[in-house]
C-alpha positions as CSV (number, residue, x, y, z in Angstrom):
1,M,10.7,64.6,43.8
2,T,8.9,64.1,40.6
3,L,7.2,66.4,38.1
4,S,3.6,67.2,39.1
5,V,3.0,70.1,36.7
6,I,4.1,70.3,33.1
7,S,3.4,73.0,30.5
8,A,3.1,72.1,26.9
9,G,3.0,75.7,25.7
10,F,5.6,77.1,23.3
11,G,8.1,79.7,24.4
12,R,6.7,83.3,24.2
13,T,3.3,82.3,25.6
14,G,3.9,83.5,29.1
15,T,6.1,80.6,30.2
16,M,8.5,82.6,32.3
17,S,5.5,84.2,34.1
18,L,4.1,80.7,34.7
19,K,7.5,79.5,36.0
20,L,7.4,82.3,38.6
21,A,3.8,81.6,39.4
22,L,4.3,77.9,39.9
23,E,7.3,78.6,42.2
24,E,5.3,81.0,44.2
25,L,2.5,78.4,44.6
26,G,5.0,75.8,45.9
27,F,5.5,73.8,42.7
28,G,9.2,74.7,42.4
29,P,11.9,74.4,41.4
30,C,10.5,74.8,37.9
31,H,12.5,73.8,34.8
32,H,12.7,76.3,32.0
33,M,15.1,77.0,29.1
34,D,17.0,79.2,31.5
35,E,17.9,76.0,33.4
36,V,19.4,74.5,30.3
37,I,21.5,77.6,29.8
38,E,22.6,77.8,33.4
39,H,23.4,74.1,33.6
40,S,24.4,73.5,30.0
41,E,27.2,71.1,30.8
42,V,24.7,68.7,32.2
43,Q,21.5,69.6,30.5
44,V,22.6,70.0,26.9
45,P,24.0,66.4,26.5
46,L,20.8,65.0,28.1
47,W,18.6,66.9,25.7
48,R,20.7,65.9,22.7
49,N,20.1,62.3,23.8
50,A,16.4,62.9,24.0
51,L,16.4,64.4,20.5
52,D,18.2,61.2,19.4
53,G,15.4,59.1,20.9
54,V,17.0,58.2,24.2
55,P,15.4,60.5,26.8
56,D,16.3,60.2,30.4
57,F,13.6,62.4,32.0
58,A,14.6,61.3,35.5
59,A,18.0,62.8,35.0
60,I,16.8,65.9,33.1
61,Y,14.2,66.8,35.7
62,A,16.1,65.7,38.8
63,G,15.2,68.1,41.6
64,Y,12.4,69.8,39.7
65,R,8.7,69.7,40.6
66,S,7.4,71.4,37.5
67,A,8.5,72.2,33.9
68,V,7.6,74.9,31.4
69,D,8.8,76.3,28.1
70,W,11.1,74.6,25.6
71,P,12.6,72.0,25.6
72,T,9.7,70.6,27.7
73,A,7.1,71.7,25.2
74,A,8.8,69.7,22.4
75,F,8.4,66.4,24.4
76,W,4.9,66.8,25.8
77,R,3.6,63.5,24.4
78,E,6.5,61.5,25.9
79,L,6.1,63.4,29.2
80,A,2.4,62.8,29.4
81,A,3.1,59.1,29.3
82,A,6.2,59.2,31.6
83,Y,4.3,61.2,34.3
84,P,0.7,60.0,34.2
85,E,-0.2,61.8,37.4
86,A,1.1,65.2,36.3
87,K,-1.3,68.0,35.4
88,F,-0.7,69.8,32.1
89,I,-1.0,73.5,31.4
90,L,-1.1,74.8,27.8
91,T,0.1,78.4,28.0
92,S,-1.3,80.4,25.1
93,R,-1.7,83.8,23.5
94,P,-3.3,85.1,20.3
95,V,-1.5,83.5,17.4
96,E,-0.7,86.7,15.6
97,S,1.0,88.2,18.6
98,W,2.9,85.0,19.3
99,V,4.2,84.9,15.7
100,R,5.5,88.5,16.1
101,S,7.0,87.9,19.5
102,F,8.6,84.6,18.6
103,S,10.0,86.0,15.3
104,D,11.5,89.0,17.0
105,T,13.2,87.0,19.8
106,I,13.7,83.3,19.6
107,L,13.7,82.9,15.9
108,A,16.0,85.9,15.4
109,T,18.4,84.4,17.9
110,L,18.4,80.9,16.4
111,Q,19.0,82.3,12.9
112,D,21.9,84.4,14.2
113,I,24.0,81.6,15.9
114,D,27.0,82.2,13.7
115,N,27.4,85.7,15.2
116,W,27.5,84.4,18.7
117,P,30.8,83.7,20.5
118,L,31.9,80.1,19.7
119,E,31.9,79.0,23.3
120,T,28.3,80.0,23.8
121,T,26.7,78.2,20.9
122,E,26.5,74.6,22.0
123,W,23.2,75.1,23.8
124,L,21.9,77.3,20.9
125,H,22.5,74.5,18.3
126,T,20.6,72.1,20.6
127,A,17.8,74.7,21.0
128,K,17.6,75.1,17.3
129,R,17.0,71.3,16.8
130,I,14.4,71.3,19.6
131,V,12.5,74.5,18.6
132,L,12.8,74.8,14.8
133,E,13.1,71.2,13.8
134,R,11.2,69.2,16.4
135,S,8.4,71.5,17.5
136,L,8.0,73.7,14.4
137,Q,8.9,71.2,11.7
138,G,11.1,73.8,9.9
139,A,8.5,76.6,10.0
140,V,10.1,80.1,9.8
141,T,7.7,82.3,7.8
142,P,4.8,84.1,9.5
143,E,2.2,81.9,7.8
144,S,4.0,78.6,8.5
145,L,4.7,79.6,12.1
146,A,1.0,80.4,12.7
147,Q,0.0,77.1,11.2
148,A,2.5,75.2,13.4
149,F,1.3,77.0,16.5
150,L,-2.4,76.2,15.8
151,V,-1.6,72.5,15.0
152,H,0.3,72.2,18.2
153,E,-2.4,73.7,20.4
154,A,-5.1,71.5,18.7
155,A,-3.0,68.4,19.3
156,V,-2.5,69.1,23.0
157,K,-6.2,69.8,23.5
158,A,-7.2,66.6,21.6
159,E,-4.7,64.3,23.3
160,I,-4.5,65.4,26.9
161,P,-7.8,64.6,28.8
162,A,-9.8,67.7,29.7
163,N,-9.6,66.9,33.5
164,R,-5.8,66.9,33.2
165,L,-5.4,70.1,31.1
166,L,-5.7,73.8,31.7
167,V,-5.4,76.3,28.9
168,H,-4.0,79.4,30.4
169,R,-3.1,82.9,29.3
170,A,-1.1,85.3,31.6
171,E,-4.0,87.7,31.7
172,D,-6.1,84.9,33.3
173,G,-4.1,85.5,36.5
174,W,-4.3,83.3,39.6
175,E,-7.9,82.2,39.8
176,S,-8.2,79.4,37.1
177,L,-4.6,78.3,37.7
178,C,-5.0,77.9,41.4
179,A,-8.4,76.2,41.1
180,F,-6.9,73.7,38.6
181,L,-3.9,73.0,40.9
182,G,-6.1,72.9,44.1
183,V,-4.2,75.6,46.0
184,P,-5.3,78.9,47.4
185,A,-4.7,82.0,45.3
186,P,-2.0,84.4,46.6
187,Q,-2.8,88.0,47.4
188,T,0.0,89.1,45.2
189,V,-0.3,90.2,41.6
190,Y,0.2,87.4,39.1
191,P,3.8,87.7,37.7
192,Y,4.0,89.2,34.2
193,T,7.6,89.2,32.9
194,N,9.9,88.4,30.0
195,S,9.1,91.1,27.5
196,N,11.1,91.2,24.3
197,E,13.6,93.6,26.0
198,E,13.9,91.2,29.0
199,F,14.4,88.3,26.7
200,F,17.5,89.9,25.2
201,D,18.7,90.9,28.6
202,L,18.5,87.2,29.6
203,L,20.5,86.3,26.4
204,E,23.3,88.7,27.4
205,E,23.4,87.0,30.8
206,A,23.4,83.6,29.0
207,K,26.6,84.6,27.1
208,D,28.3,85.4,30.4
209,V,27.2,82.1,31.9
210,S,28.3,80.1,28.9
211,S,31.6,82.0,28.6
212,G,32.3,81.5,32.3
213,S,31.6,77.7,32.1
214,E,34.0,77.4,29.2
215,A,36.7,79.2,31.0
216,Q,36.6,76.9,34.1
């Protein structure tokens, strides 16, 4: 199995919804930050190596057919070269609403690592390097976040050939996504999930997962 669909969109742009959609369409399992949390003992060292310039994408994505969200979005250029047959999706949303959602969820979490239980923080420190340092180049203010978001989207659109790239928002639903992937659209409603409240529910689950792994 190899990656056939890769999303370059930042977290909080409908990446969890896209993960569920891709899995419903038969492009699963789909890698997401949740997979890093759930399998942190394997995934975190691999992503640290990638950050240090020694990526092993075959190991990172072993068993996955698609990938969305961070950390994937931070390595989109390398992945475009490593998987030349893969199709790319740029999940997107209006920049102002992204800044608000990101600031209230991911940024708030990454700036609060010291208040997390010690045994749960290894993946968060790695996530901080991936998100704040590599993807956002240190941006944390609303203005700098908006600029980083727009620069990222412009780069993806400029560097990924148009016939290989779909820009997609959750409200676009199935039609454009299924046409791009060459599969029939389901009769079900397009998944829409991971509100700010759901994000923090997932974080609470992540604490339990990490604590359980440490105790074993």
